[in-house]
Steps between C-alpha positions, in 0.01 A plus 500: 500500500651840404575748776253783546697764309468292180160659432659846485747402227450564131438204269861509383624508860266215595653290222848560649363419846359166376826418326690560824246304703541195279875470569549337839864390509852618424726197492859549620750258338696315768380711796748321728774718351349793697527331842825673598380843385170465687683386815732803471196729475348349813827538692536863391151584625559321830819703538304820428769590247351719227803488271519121523123475447529708184794293373315173567182636338697600190654153485156335506364741240796464262466124510126509438531742210766279341305173520165660408640695206398838637695826465690629805319692775657715772434431867503762773456403865390786725439535874152539658191469281304812402173521693173684445130453578473234230770292670866414437678478165689170490657517156490703178578422136565790262590499131585829329581536132874496438582373852552155642188388695536519877368306797496678837447313826491604863656269759334647811133543591370857520358507854719262699815540288545124516693317233251333268475122537700313238202335330310829487800680353562233236133491402507879458812474286338233282179702480691788342690254280158386383423847367832504314429159346150604397643772278825344383436125476123453480458803274196640684406860432415553867599317818176452691454338841302201378454165667739364237757763599488392866527135396810579294652677801425195716645262242829690504508512880432132549760397244765710677401422859224251578585235244865503607451526876173329587330359196204349689294811575230568239481842341178702522435415135536128578263531795245675277492190278426266790141391576342714769475208743875440470569864587263481797679189623823697489343770719390232746860384557651837586411518870652156563813596305536821702464312826756240391748766387506679836470191722784477752643838405591739780348846515848640435536293182151596383573867564844510336513670164740352242635852456409852605246548222314171455223350711543248777290184508249641750452805277417271209243310707344826622484625143316187386256535791418861415491444125245222552274751674559743213399235243174437684425873517548517124270203446232658718526823302484317167186315610332821621598735214523447126858539377635707793842670484762298688777687680834319543623404849803661665688208661801702618273749678310213663825346620608826662167618641394157629846425638534159340828432677313514832235253381492138617555278196301205635204724583523665158495155339189402696331824395597435138357147521167632629479768231599258224228259612248785478632592154470143375148467640401818315659383174345154511153651546521719189257439218662436158423848369636666815853378424505750213407798715794734544638846548736732317864521602684825427760324282370154412144604423213257559585213735246235589461294815626200305814696405547597865519129589784466249672801655455360853652163409803669345522747792501212751784326316713812480467589867550145623823500302591839647432371854720194452779709354478741794544212744806394299639852523447565130332809353 
């Protein structure tokens, strides 16, 4: 389904949009050759070294442009993100006539001045790479944010990171292809997996961040607890109002204001379990047509309750992985 802004495009622009939407993958030949460059980028971010982060980003970009047959693009890594009422600017791609195209990224968040998490930074980098590829490799007249565009971004990310490091965790696109019952079964397992992950861990271990900028295990559990409540609030709104606007959450603000590091992880897990049971009871009582009710996200456009279940399954996987890495002392 096209995003909401599609209706405002001209017929010619809609044709470009549909062309972009139909392309869902960018295949990277021998992605394992990028393992060292990606590891260097992660180390540079963890070391909060802007020069090293820029050098590692350039190394990744040069390699990608070579294997994908794209012209060179400059990379510029800056400090804290610009911020305004509309939010934070994560990355920017610009292409001016007669100049080499440029990707700008910011390695610190605007409000907290924290170094951006490695996976977030790399996804932003690949997002801007996606715009460059749209123009220079795919030959699109415009680079629209289509569902296909986001899938291409994800395909690049998973080839450079997930496929090499984990391999077993489904992407959001793979979850979307699963039968609904299979996705619901995944949601049913999460509370048990959380409880197993924190079992026997001391409060000190659960409250220890892998570094100064990334969440501890108990912060991850608290985030999942509060996000579950947020999902149910969205569902209630969607059921009460036709196509309501859906504001994004602010997880970092929640973590600070609700003092996640002071939370009890076991209690947060029990609260999550109770809320997840309520969510599943709600979902299993939906009529067939109600699964297609939805709201409008500021960026992604219309999102249905069924699509939210896909998002929740993927969200659970990502944060369970984050929790386990935190307990291992890894960002």
